[in-house]
C-alpha positions in Angstrom: -186.9 66.2 268.2 -187.2 68.2 265.0 -186.8 71.9 265.5 -189.5 74.2 263.9 -188.1 76.3 261.1 -188.9 80.0 261.6 -191.2 81.6 259.0 -191.8 85.2 257.8 -195.1 85.0 259.7 -193.2 84.4 263.0 -191.1 87.5 262.3 -194.2 89.6 261.5 -195.9 88.4 264.7 -192.9 89.1 266.9 -192.2 92.6 265.4 -195.8 93.6 265.2 -196.0 94.3 261.5 -197.4 92.7 258.4 -195.5 90.1 256.4 -195.4 92.6 253.5 -193.6 95.0 255.8 -191.1 92.3 256.8 -190.5 91.5 253.2 -190.0 95.2 252.3 -187.7 95.7 255.3 -185.4 92.9 254.2 -185.4 93.5 250.5 -185.6 97.3 250.4 -184.5 98.6 253.9 -184.3 102.2 252.6 -188.1 102.2 252.1 -188.9 101.4 255.7 -188.8 103.7 258.7 -185.8 103.0 260.9 -187.8 102.0 264.1 -189.8 99.4 262.0 -186.6 98.2 260.3 -184.9 97.7 263.7 -187.9 95.8 265.0 -187.9 93.5 262.0 -184.2 92.8 262.2 -184.4 92.2 266.0 -187.2 89.7 265.3 -185.2 88.0 262.6 -182.3 87.5 265.0 -184.5 86.2 267.8 -186.4 83.7 265.6 -183.4 82.7 263.4 -185.5 83.3 260.3 -183.6 82.8 257.0 -185.2 84.1 253.8 -185.5 81.6 250.9 -184.0 83.5 248.0 -185.2 81.0 245.5 -188.8 81.4 246.6 -188.5 85.1 246.7 -187.0 85.3 243.2 -189.7 83.0 241.9 -192.4 85.3 243.3 -190.6 88.3 241.8 -190.0 86.5 238.5 -186.3 86.9 238.8 -183.2 84.6 238.7 -181.2 86.5 241.4 -178.2 86.5 239.1 -176.3 89.2 237.1 -174.1 88.1 234.2 -170.8 89.9 233.4 -169.5 89.4 229.8 -165.7 89.9 230.0 -163.4 89.9 226.9 -160.4 88.2 228.6 -160.6 86.9 232.1 -156.8 86.5 232.2 -156.4 90.3 231.9 -155.7 91.7 235.5 -157.4 94.9 234.5 -160.9 93.5 235.2 -160.3 92.1 238.6 -160.9 95.3 240.6 -164.0 96.2 238.5 -165.5 92.8 239.1 -164.8 93.3 242.9 -166.5 96.6 242.9 -169.5 95.1 241.0 -169.8 92.3 243.5 -169.6 94.7 246.4 -172.9 96.2 245.3 -174.7 93.1 243.9 -174.0 90.7 246.8 -175.7 92.8 249.5 -178.6 93.4 247.1 -179.1 89.6 246.9 -177.6 89.0 243.4 -175.1 86.3 242.5 -172.5 87.3 239.9 -172.0 85.0 236.9 -169.0 85.6 234.6 -168.5 84.5 231.0 -165.4 85.1 228.8 -166.5 86.5 225.4 -163.2 85.4 223.8 -163.5 81.7 224.7 -167.3 81.6 224.1 -168.4 82.1 220.5 -170.0 85.4 219.8 -173.1 83.5 218.6 -173.8 82.6 222.2 -174.5 86.2 223.0 -178.1 85.8 222.0 -178.4 82.8 224.3 -177.0 84.8 227.2 -179.4 87.7 226.6 -182.6 85.8 225.8 -182.4 82.6 227.9 -183.6 84.2 231.1 -180.2 83.2 232.7 -179.8 86.6 234.5 -181.8 89.6 235.6 -179.3 92.0 234.1 -176.0 92.0 232.1 -172.8 94.0 232.5 -170.9 94.1 229.2 -167.1 94.8 229.3 -166.6 94.0 225.6 -167.5 96.8 223.1 -166.8 94.6 220.1 -169.9 92.5 220.6 -172.6 92.8 217.9 -174.7 95.8 218.8 -177.8 94.4 217.0 -177.8 91.5 219.4 -177.9 93.9 222.4 -180.7 95.8 220.8 -183.2 92.9 221.1 -186.2 93.8 223.3 -186.2 90.2 224.7 -183.1 90.9 226.7 -182.8 92.0 230.3 -181.4 95.4 231.3 -177.8 95.8 230.0 -175.1 98.3 231.0 -171.6 98.6 229.5 -168.5 99.1 231.7 -165.3 100.7 230.4 -166.3 100.4 226.8 -169.4 101.7 225.0 -171.5 101.3 221.8 -172.7 104.6 220.5 -175.2 106.3 222.8 -178.0 103.8 222.7 -177.0 101.7 225.8 -176.1 103.1 229.2 -172.4 102.9 230.2 -170.0 103.7 233.0 -166.6 104.7 231.7 -163.8 107.2 232.1 -163.0 110.1 229.8 -160.3 108.2 227.7 -159.5 111.1 225.4 -158.9 113.4 228.4 -156.7 110.8 230.0 -154.5 110.6 226.8 -154.3 114.4 226.8 -153.1 114.5 230.4 -150.4 111.9 229.6 -149.1 113.9 226.6 -149.1 117.2 228.5 -147.2 115.6 231.3 -144.5 114.4 228.9 -144.4 117.9 227.4 -144.0 119.5 230.8 -141.1 117.1 231.4 -139.3 118.5 228.3 -140.3 115.9 225.7 -141.1 117.1 222.1 -140.6 113.8 220.3 -143.5 111.7 221.6 -144.7 108.4 220.2 -147.8 106.3 220.9 -148.2 102.5 221.2 -151.8 101.9 220.2 -154.5 99.4 221.2 -156.3 97.2 218.6 -157.6 99.0 215.5 -161.3 99.7 215.6 -161.6 99.5 219.4 -163.4 102.5 221.0 -160.7 102.8 223.7 -158.0 102.8 221.1 -159.7 105.4 218.9 -160.5 107.7 221.9 -157.0 107.6 223.4 -155.4 108.1 220.0 -157.7 111.1 219.3 -156.9 112.6 222.7 -153.1 112.2 222.1 -153.4 113.8 218.7 -155.5 116.7 220.1 -152.9 117.4 222.8 -150.0 117.3 220.4 -151.7 119.6 218.0 -152.5 122.1 220.7 -148.8 122.0 221.7 -147.6 122.4 218.2 -146.1 119.0 218.0 -146.5 116.3 215.3 -147.5 112.6 215.8 -145.3 111.1 213.1 -146.6 108.0 211.5 -143.4 106.1 212.2 -143.9 107.0 215.9 -147.3 105.3 216.0 -146.8 101.6 217.0 -149.9 99.6 216.1 -150.8 96.5 218.2 -153.2 95.7 221.0 -153.3 96.1 224.7 -151.2 93.1 225.6 -147.6 92.4 226.7 -146.5 91.0 223.4 -147.8 94.1 221.6 -145.7 96.3 223.8 -142.7 94.2 223.2 -143.2 94.4 219.5 -143.5 98.2 219.7 -140.1 98.2 221.5 -138.5 96.3 218.7 -139.9 98.8 216.2 -138.6 101.7 218.4 -135.2 100.1 218.5 -135.1 99.9 214.7 -135.9 103.6 214.1 -133.2 106.0 213.0 -135.0 108.9 214.7 -136.6 107.7 217.9 -139.2 109.4 220.1 -137.8 110.2 223.5 -141.1 109.3 225.2 -143.9 106.8 224.4 -147.4 106.9 225.7 -148.8 103.4 225.7 -152.6 102.8 225.4 -152.5 100.3 228.3 -150.3 99.4 231.3 -149.8 95.8 230.0 -148.4 97.2 226.7 -146.2 99.6 228.7 -144.9 96.6 230.7 -144.0 94.7 227.5 -142.4 97.8 226.0 -140.2 98.5 229.1 -139.2 94.9 229.5 -138.1 94.4 225.9 -136.1 97.6 226.0 -134.4 96.7 229.2 -133.4 93.3 227.8 -131.8 95.3 224.9 -129.8 97.4 227.3 -132.0 100.5 227.0 -132.7 102.4 230.3 -136.1 103.7 231.3 -136.4 106.6 231.9 -132.8 107.7 231.1 -133.0 106.7 227.4 -136.8 106.9 226.9 -139.7 107.8 229.1 -142.9 105.7 229.3 -146.5 106.4 230.3 -149.2 103.8 230.6 -153.0 103.8 231.0 -155.1 102.0 233.6 -153.0 101.8 236.8 -153.2 98.0 237.2 -151.7 96.6 240.4 -148.3 95.6 238.9 -147.7 99.1 237.6 -146.4 100.4 241.0 -144.1 97.3 241.3 -142.2 97.6 238.0 -138.6 98.7 237.9 -138.9 101.6 237.5 -142.5 102.0 238.7 -144.8 103.1 235.9 -146.2 106.6 235.5 -149.8 106.0 234.3 -153.3 107.3 233.9 -155.5 105.8 236.7 -159.0 104.5 236.0 -161.1 104.3 239.2 -161.8 100.7 238.4 -163.6 99.8 241.7 -165.8 102.8 241.3 -166.6 101.8 237.7 -167.8 98.4 239.0 -169.8 99.9 241.9 -171.6 102.5 239.7 -172.3 99.9 237.0 -173.9 97.7 239.7 -175.9 100.5 241.2 -177.2 101.7 237.9 -178.1 98.2 236.7 -179.9 97.4 239.9 -182.0 100.6 239.5 -182.8 99.6 235.9 -183.9 96.1 237.1 -186.1 97.6 239.8 -187.7 100.0 237.3 -188.1 97.2 234.7 -186.3 99.6 232.3 -184.1 98.6 229.4 -182.5 102.0 229.2 -180.9 104.3 231.8 -178.3 107.0 232.3 -174.6 106.9 231.5 -171.7 108.2 233.6 -168.3 109.5 232.6 -165.8 109.3 235.5 -162.6 111.3 235.8 -159.1 109.9 235.4 -156.0 110.8 237.4 -152.3 111.1 236.5 -150.2 108.9 238.8 -146.6 110.1 238.7 -143.9 107.5 239.2 -140.3 107.0 238.0 -140.7 105.9 234.4 -140.7 109.5 233.2 -137.7 111.9 233.3 -136.5 114.7 231.1 -135.2 113.6 227.7 -131.5 112.6 227.2 -129.1 115.6 226.7 -129.3 117.0 223.2 -132.6 115.2 222.3 -135.1 117.6 223.8 -136.1 119.1 220.4 -137.6 117.8 217.2 -135.1 116.4 214.6 
């Protein structure tokens, strides 16, 4: 015998409220008084009612999906941010779709934004064409980690302040000859971290010599290339601040293969505090980004924009933290001062 499927009307009848109140209690529980909410939830359990998300989204003219545009899914940096994002979106009834902007042509950005594929978009790639994101046919958009001017809301850390903290820590440990392994030229994170490093060094009365700036990107190979350049210098910096933990990993690994000891011969500081940083030998001193919090706040702000049917919203700047580990030590004897 076929069992009757419970309906929202059954829940309303059993809990003694209207179907509109049932719907509100399930989709926006914070807007319903606690006794009413408890009565509705009790009726849901007793009837076995299961909401139809497709029908609900159709009524609300929504897809029930959020799209995340990530520049490189292979980069472990993004995993915890995406986890934080999902921790907010899933309870709110959204599914998370992820697209890699490096494997998908940039020309598909317009399709992502104007196809109605998602109710909102989280952008992790600040190199995407800003004019495409400016179209009014798009859903609400928020940037995470990177940013584009001040026109779009974003959740990010104070990158320049993080770089200053790294440089000042190296200075406190006795280093006066400090180099910097950069990220990709033109990237907002690269420029902000370089500016912070310069500002700290100038305040301390120290130079950032051009031959101590190692240009590259945020990847392992870039850090390894910086190490090869460092090895070829006649006058070497006794400490290097790397613009990412991945670059720091590559830098340390290449030096260790060449017989150079970290931190006895050179100290290294990274940026991000990815999971592997604590497991290196030696463990990496780094600037921690609260990545899960970045994801959560991006999800919360985007959800609020969707509810308000707003294309714009506030931005948030989150603090960073110095994580002291064993990749930093005082400079080698006799190398504590500038040449």
